[in-house]
NUTOR-883834 format. One record per atom (N, C-alpha, C, CB): residue number from 1; residue in three letters; atom name; x, y, z. Coordinates in Angstrom, 2 decimals. Glycine has a CB too. Layout:
N
{nr: NUM	rest: ALA	atom: CA	c1: X	c2: Y	c3: Z}
...
This chain:
35
{nr: 1	rest: VAL	atom: N	c1: 24.87	c2: 70.40	c3: 87.50}
{nr: 1	rest: VAL	atom: CA	c1: 25.80	c2: 71.14	c3: 86.66}
{nr: 1	rest: VAL	atom: C	c1: 27.18	c2: 70.50	c3: 86.73}
{nr: 1	rest: VAL	atom: CB	c1: 25.85	c2: 72.63	c3: 87.09}
{nr: 2	rest: ARG	atom: N	c1: 27.65	c2: 70.26	c3: 87.93}
{nr: 2	rest: ARG	atom: CA	c1: 28.97	c2: 69.63	c3: 88.11}
{nr: 2	rest: ARG	atom: C	c1: 28.94	c2: 68.22	c3: 87.52}
{nr: 2	rest: ARG	atom: CB	c1: 29.37	c2: 69.59	c3: 89.62}
{nr: 3	rest: ALA	atom: N	c1: 27.86	c2: 67.47	c3: 87.76}
{nr: 3	rest: ALA	atom: CA	c1: 27.77	c2: 66.09	c3: 87.27}
{nr: 3	rest: ALA	atom: C	c1: 27.81	c2: 66.03	c3: 85.75}
{nr: 3	rest: ALA	atom: CB	c1: 26.49	c2: 65.44	c3: 87.78}
{nr: 4	rest: ALA	atom: N	c1: 27.39	c2: 67.11	c3: 85.09}
{nr: 4	rest: ALA	atom: CA	c1: 27.40	c2: 67.15	c3: 83.64}
{nr: 4	rest: ALA	atom: C	c1: 28.77	c2: 67.54	c3: 83.09}
{nr: 4	rest: ALA	atom: CB	c1: 26.35	c2: 68.12	c3: 83.13}
{nr: 5	rest: GLY	atom: N	c1: 29.72	c2: 67.84	c3: 83.99}
{nr: 5	rest: GLY	atom: CA	c1: 31.08	c2: 68.15	c3: 83.57}
{nr: 5	rest: GLY	atom: C	c1: 31.44	c2: 69.62	c3: 83.55}
{nr: 5	rest: GLY	atom: CB	c1: 31.30	c2: 67.59	c3: 82.24}
{nr: 6	rest: ALA	atom: N	c1: 30.55	c2: 70.48	c3: 84.04}
{nr: 6	rest: ALA	atom: CA	c1: 30.83	c2: 71.92	c3: 84.02}
{nr: 6	rest: ALA	atom: C	c1: 31.85	c2: 72.29	c3: 85.09}
{nr: 6	rest: ALA	atom: CB	c1: 29.53	c2: 72.72	c3: 84.24}
{nr: 7	rest: ASP	atom: N	c1: 32.77	c2: 73.17	c3: 84.72}
{nr: 7	rest: ASP	atom: CA	c1: 33.75	c2: 73.71	c3: 85.66}
{nr: 7	rest: ASP	atom: C	c1: 33.34	c2: 75.10	c3: 86.13}
{nr: 7	rest: ASP	atom: CB	c1: 35.13	c2: 73.75	c3: 85.03}
{nr: 8	rest: THR	atom: N	c1: 32.50	c2: 75.76	c3: 85.36}
{nr: 8	rest: THR	atom: CA	c1: 32.11	c2: 77.14	c3: 85.63}
{nr: 8	rest: THR	atom: C	c1: 30.62	c2: 77.30	c3: 85.38}
{nr: 8	rest: THR	atom: CB	c1: 32.92	c2: 78.12	c3: 84.77}
{nr: 9	rest: VAL	atom: N	c1: 29.98	c2: 78.14	c3: 86.17}
{nr: 9	rest: VAL	atom: CA	c1: 28.58	c2: 78.49	c3: 85.94}
{nr: 9	rest: VAL	atom: C	c1: 28.54	c2: 79.98	c3: 85.61}
{nr: 9	rest: VAL	atom: CB	c1: 27.69	c2: 78.16	c3: 87.19}
{nr: 10	rest: VAL	atom: N	c1: 27.96	c2: 80.31	c3: 84.46}
{nr: 10	rest: VAL	atom: CA	c1: 27.79	c2: 81.71	c3: 84.07}
{nr: 10	rest: VAL	atom: C	c1: 26.38	c2: 82.11	c3: 84.48}
{nr: 10	rest: VAL	atom: CB	c1: 28.03	c2: 81.93	c3: 82.53}
{nr: 11	rest: LEU	atom: N	c1: 26.29	c2: 83.11	c3: 85.34}
{nr: 11	rest: LEU	atom: CA	c1: 25.00	c2: 83.51	c3: 85.88}
{nr: 11	rest: LEU	atom: C	c1: 24.26	c2: 84.43	c3: 84.92}
{nr: 11	rest: LEU	atom: CB	c1: 25.17	c2: 84.21	c3: 87.22}
{nr: 12	rest: GLY	atom: N	c1: 23.51	c2: 83.81	c3: 84.04}
{nr: 12	rest: GLY	atom: CA	c1: 22.63	c2: 84.54	c3: 83.14}
{nr: 12	rest: GLY	atom: C	c1: 21.21	c2: 84.31	c3: 83.62}
{nr: 12	rest: GLY	atom: CB	c1: 22.81	c2: 84.08	c3: 81.64}
{nr: 13	rest: SER	atom: N	c1: 20.37	c2: 83.82	c3: 82.74}
{nr: 13	rest: SER	atom: CA	c1: 18.98	c2: 83.59	c3: 83.09}
{nr: 13	rest: SER	atom: C	c1: 18.82	c2: 82.49	c3: 84.12}
{nr: 13	rest: SER	atom: CB	c1: 18.19	c2: 83.24	c3: 81.85}
{nr: 14	rest: LEU	atom: N	c1: 19.83	c2: 81.62	c3: 84.28}
{nr: 14	rest: LEU	atom: CA	c1: 19.78	c2: 80.58	c3: 85.31}
{nr: 14	rest: LEU	atom: C	c1: 19.51	c2: 81.19	c3: 86.68}
{nr: 14	rest: LEU	atom: CB	c1: 21.08	c2: 79.77	c3: 85.34}
{nr: 15	rest: ALA	atom: N	c1: 20.17	c2: 82.28	c3: 86.98}
{nr: 15	rest: ALA	atom: CA	c1: 19.99	c2: 82.94	c3: 88.28}
{nr: 15	rest: ALA	atom: C	c1: 19.03	c2: 84.11	c3: 88.19}
{nr: 15	rest: ALA	atom: CB	c1: 21.33	c2: 83.42	c3: 88.81}
{nr: 16	rest: PHE	atom: N	c1: 19.28	c2: 85.00	c3: 87.26}
{nr: 16	rest: PHE	atom: CA	c1: 18.55	c2: 86.26	c3: 87.25}
{nr: 16	rest: PHE	atom: C	c1: 17.14	c2: 86.14	c3: 86.69}
{nr: 16	rest: PHE	atom: CB	c1: 19.30	c2: 87.27	c3: 86.48}
{nr: 17	rest: GLY	atom: N	c1: 16.83	c2: 85.05	c3: 86.01}
{nr: 17	rest: GLY	atom: CA	c1: 15.48	c2: 84.82	c3: 85.52}
{nr: 17	rest: GLY	atom: C	c1: 14.63	c2: 84.06	c3: 86.51}
{nr: 17	rest: GLY	atom: CB	c1: 15.52	c2: 84.08	c3: 84.20}
{nr: 18	rest: ASP	atom: N	c1: 15.22	c2: 83.63	c3: 87.61}
{nr: 18	rest: ASP	atom: CA	c1: 14.51	c2: 82.86	c3: 88.62}
{nr: 18	rest: ASP	atom: C	c1: 13.68	c2: 83.78	c3: 89.50}
{nr: 18	rest: ASP	atom: CB	c1: 15.50	c2: 82.04	c3: 89.48}
{nr: 19	rest: PRO	atom: N	c1: 12.42	c2: 83.44	c3: 89.78}
{nr: 19	rest: PRO	atom: CA	c1: 11.59	c2: 84.30	c3: 90.63}
{nr: 19	rest: PRO	atom: C	c1: 12.09	c2: 84.37	c3: 92.08}
{nr: 19	rest: PRO	atom: CB	c1: 10.16	c2: 83.81	c3: 90.61}
{nr: 20	rest: ASP	atom: N	c1: 12.89	c2: 83.41	c3: 92.51}
{nr: 20	rest: ASP	atom: CA	c1: 13.42	c2: 83.41	c3: 93.87}
{nr: 20	rest: ASP	atom: C	c1: 14.95	c2: 83.41	c3: 93.79}
{nr: 20	rest: ASP	atom: CB	c1: 12.90	c2: 82.17	c3: 94.70}
{nr: 21	rest: LEU	atom: N	c1: 15.51	c2: 84.58	c3: 93.58}
{nr: 21	rest: LEU	atom: CA	c1: 16.96	c2: 84.71	c3: 93.40}
{nr: 21	rest: LEU	atom: C	c1: 17.73	c2: 84.22	c3: 94.61}
{nr: 21	rest: LEU	atom: CB	c1: 17.33	c2: 86.17	c3: 93.11}
{nr: 22	rest: ALA	atom: N	c1: 17.24	c2: 84.51	c3: 95.81}
{nr: 22	rest: ALA	atom: CA	c1: 17.93	c2: 84.07	c3: 97.02}
{nr: 22	rest: ALA	atom: C	c1: 18.03	c2: 82.54	c3: 97.07}
{nr: 22	rest: ALA	atom: CB	c1: 17.21	c2: 84.60	c3: 98.28}
{nr: 23	rest: GLN	atom: N	c1: 16.95	c2: 81.86	c3: 96.73}
{nr: 23	rest: GLN	atom: CA	c1: 16.96	c2: 80.39	c3: 96.73}
{nr: 23	rest: GLN	atom: C	c1: 17.90	c2: 79.85	c3: 95.66}
{nr: 23	rest: GLN	atom: CB	c1: 15.54	c2: 79.84	c3: 96.51}
{nr: 24	rest: ARG	atom: N	c1: 17.91	c2: 80.47	c3: 94.49}
{nr: 24	rest: ARG	atom: CA	c1: 18.80	c2: 80.03	c3: 93.41}
{nr: 24	rest: ARG	atom: C	c1: 20.26	c2: 80.22	c3: 93.82}
{nr: 24	rest: ARG	atom: CB	c1: 18.51	c2: 80.81	c3: 92.11}
{nr: 25	rest: MET	atom: N	c1: 20.58	c2: 81.32	c3: 94.48}
{nr: 25	rest: MET	atom: CA	c1: 21.95	c2: 81.56	c3: 94.92}
{nr: 25	rest: MET	atom: C	c1: 22.34	c2: 80.56	c3: 96.01}
{nr: 25	rest: MET	atom: CB	c1: 22.11	c2: 83.01	c3: 95.44}
{nr: 26	rest: ALA	atom: N	c1: 21.41	c2: 80.22	c3: 96.90}
{nr: 26	rest: ALA	atom: CA	c1: 21.69	c2: 79.21	c3: 97.92}
{nr: 26	rest: ALA	atom: C	c1: 21.98	c2: 77.86	c3: 97.27}
{nr: 26	rest: ALA	atom: CB	c1: 20.50	c2: 79.08	c3: 98.91}
{nr: 27	rest: TRP	atom: N	c1: 21.22	c2: 77.51	c3: 96.24}
{nr: 27	rest: TRP	atom: CA	c1: 21.45	c2: 76.27	c3: 95.50}
{nr: 27	rest: TRP	atom: C	c1: 22.85	c2: 76.29	c3: 94.87}
{nr: 27	rest: TRP	atom: CB	c1: 20.37	c2: 76.06	c3: 94.42}
{nr: 28	rest: LEU	atom: N	c1: 23.18	c2: 77.42	c3: 94.26}
{nr: 28	rest: LEU	atom: CA	c1: 24.47	c2: 77.55	c3: 93.59}
{nr: 28	rest: LEU	atom: C	c1: 25.63	c2: 77.41	c3: 94.58}
{nr: 28	rest: LEU	atom: CB	c1: 24.57	c2: 78.89	c3: 92.87}
{nr: 29	rest: HIS	atom: N	c1: 25.51	c2: 78.06	c3: 95.72}
{nr: 29	rest: HIS	atom: CA	c1: 26.56	c2: 77.97	c3: 96.73}
{nr: 29	rest: HIS	atom: C	c1: 26.65	c2: 76.58	c3: 97.35}
{nr: 29	rest: HIS	atom: CB	c1: 26.32	c2: 79.01	c3: 97.82}
{nr: 30	rest: GLY	atom: N	c1: 25.58	c2: 75.81	c3: 97.26}
{nr: 30	rest: GLY	atom: CA	c1: 25.56	c2: 74.47	c3: 97.81}
{nr: 30	rest: GLY	atom: C	c1: 26.16	c2: 73.41	c3: 96.90}
{nr: 30	rest: GLY	atom: CB	c1: 24.18	c2: 74.09	c3: 98.13}
{nr: 31	rest: LEU	atom: N	c1: 26.49	c2: 73.78	c3: 95.66}
{nr: 31	rest: LEU	atom: CA	c1: 27.09	c2: 72.81	c3: 94.73}
{nr: 31	rest: LEU	atom: C	c1: 28.47	c2: 72.40	c3: 95.23}
{nr: 31	rest: LEU	atom: CB	c1: 27.18	c2: 73.40	c3: 93.31}
{nr: 32	rest: LYS	atom: N	c1: 28.79	c2: 71.16	c3: 95.04}
{nr: 32	rest: LYS	atom: CA	c1: 30.10	c2: 70.65	c3: 95.45}
{nr: 32	rest: LYS	atom: C	c1: 31.19	c2: 71.18	c3: 94.52}
{nr: 32	rest: LYS	atom: CB	c1: 30.11	c2: 69.10	c3: 95.46}
{nr: 33	rest: ALA	atom: N	c1: 32.30	c2: 71.56	c3: 95.10}
{nr: 33	rest: ALA	atom: CA	c1: 33.45	c2: 72.03	c3: 94.31}
{nr: 33	rest: ALA	atom: C	c1: 34.21	c2: 70.82	c3: 93.77}
{nr: 33	rest: ALA	atom: CB	c1: 34.39	c2: 72.92	c3: 95.17}
{nr: 34	rest: ALA	atom: N	c1: 34.93	c2: 71.03	c3: 92.71}
{nr: 34	rest: ALA	atom: CA	c1: 35.75	c2: 69.96	c3: 92.13}
{nr: 34	rest: ALA	atom: C	c1: 36.84	c2: 69.56	c3: 93.11}
{nr: 34	rest: ALA	atom: CB	c1: 36.37	c2: 70.40	c3: 90.79}
{nr: 35	rest: ALA	atom: N	c1: 37.14	c2: 68.29	c3: 93.14}
{nr: 35	rest: ALA	atom: CA	c1: 38.18	c2: 67.79	c3: 94.07}
{nr: 35	rest: ALA	atom: C	c1: 39.56	c2: 67.97	c3: 93.49}
{nr: 35	rest: ALA	atom: CB	c1: 37.95	c2: 66.32	c3: 94.39}
C-alpha cells in the first residue's frame, strides 16, 4: 500500500471482509510509516 503511494488506508472490505481480522490488523500495523 505504501509502495503504491498511499498515505492513508481506509478500512473497508480490506479489513472487515477478511476472514482473519486479527491477522489483517497485525499486517496493517506492521506497515512502515512515511519518513
